[in-house]
C-alpha atoms as a printed R data frame, in Angstrom:
   type eleno elety resid chain resno       x       y       z
1  ATOM     1    CA   MET     A     1   1.214  10.374   7.630
2  ATOM     2    CA   ILE     A     2   1.386   8.266   4.476
3  ATOM     3    CA   TYR     A     3   1.478   5.221   6.578
4  ATOM     4    CA   LEU     A     4  -1.844   6.244   8.191
5  ATOM     5    CA   VAL     A     5  -3.398   6.644   4.876
6  ATOM     6    CA   ALA     A     6  -2.008   2.970   3.826
7  ATOM     7    CA   ILE     A     7  -3.922   1.572   7.022
8  ATOM     8    CA   VAL     A     8  -7.215   3.499   6.417
9  ATOM     9    CA   LEU     A     9  -7.342   3.561   2.581
10 ATOM    10    CA   PRO     A    10  -4.473   1.267   1.189
11 ATOM    11    CA   PRO     A    11  -5.378   1.612  -2.438
12 ATOM    12    CA   LEU     A    12  -5.130   5.672  -2.233
13 ATOM    13    CA   ALA     A    13  -1.719   5.356  -0.405
14 ATOM    14    CA   LEU     A    14  -0.495   3.385  -3.427
15 ATOM    15    CA   LEU     A    15  -1.932   5.737  -5.819
16 ATOM    16    CA   LEU     A    16  -0.366   8.752  -4.164
17 ATOM    17    CA   TYR     A    17   3.013   7.122  -4.668
18 ATOM    18    CA   GLY     A    18   2.312   6.415  -8.486
19 ATOM    19    CA   ARG     A    19   1.742   2.619  -8.312
20 ATOM    20    CA   VAL     A    20  -1.425   2.619 -10.284
21 ATOM    21    CA   LEU     A    21  -1.461  -1.225 -11.251
22 ATOM    22    CA   GLN     A    22  -0.663  -2.116  -7.534
23 ATOM    23    CA   ALA     A    23  -3.401   0.250  -6.665
24 ATOM    24    CA   VAL     A    24  -5.923  -1.437  -8.679
25 ATOM    25    CA   VAL     A    25  -5.078  -4.906  -7.419
26 ATOM    26    CA   ASN     A    26  -5.202  -3.602  -3.972
27 ATOM    27    CA   LEU     A    27  -8.546  -2.062  -4.429
28 ATOM    28    CA   VAL     A    28 -10.036  -5.265  -5.870
29 ATOM    29    CA   MET     A    29  -8.926  -7.140  -2.814
30 ATOM    30    CA   TRP     A    30  -9.940  -4.268  -0.442
31 ATOM    31    CA   ALA     A    31 -13.342  -3.957  -1.989
32 ATOM    32    CA   ALA     A    32 -13.675  -7.892  -1.918
33 ATOM    33    CA   SER     A    33 -12.918  -7.553   1.767
34 ATOM    34    CA   ALA     A    34 -15.630  -4.974   2.539
35 ATOM    35    CA   LEU     A    35 -18.130  -6.931   0.371
36 ATOM    36    CA   ILE     A    36 -17.534  -9.973   2.037
37 ATOM    37    CA   PHE     A    37 -18.153  -8.330   5.488
38 ATOM    38    CA   ILE     A    38 -21.154  -6.761   4.208
39 ATOM    39    CA   LEU     A    39 -22.975  -9.513   2.524
40 ATOM    40    CA   THR     A    40 -22.302 -11.963   5.294
41 ATOM    41    CA   LEU     A    41 -23.244  -9.625   7.942
42 ATOM    42    CA   GLY     A    42 -20.046  -9.980   9.802
43 ATOM    43    CA   VAL     A    43 -20.180 -13.727   9.995
44 ATOM    44    CA   LEU     A    44 -17.192 -14.054   7.915
45 ATOM    45    CA   GLY     A    45 -15.348 -11.267   9.733
46 ATOM    46    CA   GLY     A    46 -12.220 -13.375  10.193
47 ATOM    47    CA   LEU     A    47 -11.790 -13.605   6.236
48 ATOM    48    CA   SER     A    48 -12.592 -10.089   5.756
49 ATOM    49    CA   ALA     A    49 -10.146  -8.966   8.273
50 ATOM    50    CA   ALA     A    50  -7.583 -11.212   6.917
51 ATOM    51    CA   LEU     A    51  -8.149  -9.815   3.471
52 ATOM    52    CA   TRP     A    52  -7.838  -6.350   4.714
53 ATOM    53    CA   LEU     A    53  -4.846  -7.020   6.512
54 ATOM    54    CA   VAL     A    54  -3.136  -8.295   3.404
55 ATOM    55    CA   CYS     A    55  -4.149  -5.203   1.592
56 ATOM    56    CA   VAL     A    56  -2.575  -2.813   4.548
57 ATOM    57    CA   VAL     A    57   0.553  -4.879   4.750
58 ATOM    58    CA   HIS     A    58   1.071  -4.620   0.904
59 ATOM    59    CA   ALA     A    59   0.361  -0.929   0.848
60 ATOM    60    CA   ILE     A    60   2.877  -0.320   3.643
61 ATOM    61    CA   LEU     A    61   5.475  -2.490   2.085
62 ATOM    62    CA   VAL     A    62   5.298  -0.714  -1.280
63 ATOM    63    CA   VAL     A    63   5.149   2.848   0.412
64 ATOM    64    CA   ASN     A    64   8.362   1.679   2.432
65 ATOM    65    CA   ARG     A    65   9.916   0.547  -0.816
66 ATOM    66    CA   VAL     A    66   9.324   3.611  -2.827
67 ATOM    67    CA   GLN     A    67  10.772   5.838  -0.146
68 ATOM    68    CA   ASN     A    68  13.908   3.395   0.312
69 ATOM    69    CA   ASP     A    69  14.266   3.885  -3.459
70 ATOM    70    CA   ARG     A    70  14.066   7.564  -3.322
71 ATOM    71    CA   ARG     A    71  16.515   7.752  -0.567
72 ATOM    72    CA   ASN     A    72  19.029   5.568  -2.332
73 ATOM    73    CA   ARG     A    73  18.760   7.428  -5.578
74 ATOM    74    CA   ALA     A    74  19.455  10.668  -3.615
75 ATOM    75    CA   LEU     A    75  22.382   9.027  -1.992
76 ATOM    76    CA   ILE     A    76  23.647   7.648  -5.370
77 ATOM    77    CA   ASP     A    77  23.378  11.225  -7.082
78 ATOM    78    CA   ALA     A    78  25.033  12.825  -4.095
79 ATOM    79    CA   ILE     A    79  27.962  10.505  -4.572
80 ATOM    80    CA   GLU     A    80  28.394  10.944  -8.181
81 ATOM    81    CA   ARG     A    81  28.218  14.792  -7.735
82 ATOM    82    CA   SER     A    82  30.830  14.804  -5.470
83 ATOM    83    CA   GLY     A    83  33.123  12.488  -7.474
84 ATOM    84    CA   ARG     A    84  33.401  15.016 -10.274
């Protein structure tokens, strides 16, 4: 479900995972993408789509990294508990 949020609203997905600074940077790029599309009436749609795609890929990579970090932390904690 979080990956769907990352595709539709990339800054929100980053905020939900507690990455505030990255969410702000992503929001600026995402807003620039929308602004370029609106102001040029779609003429620069390729540039707008490329910038939007960068935002989506960034959000997906960050969400995936956070999930992997949590999983690894849980494994490390389980190993440390079993060794005692």
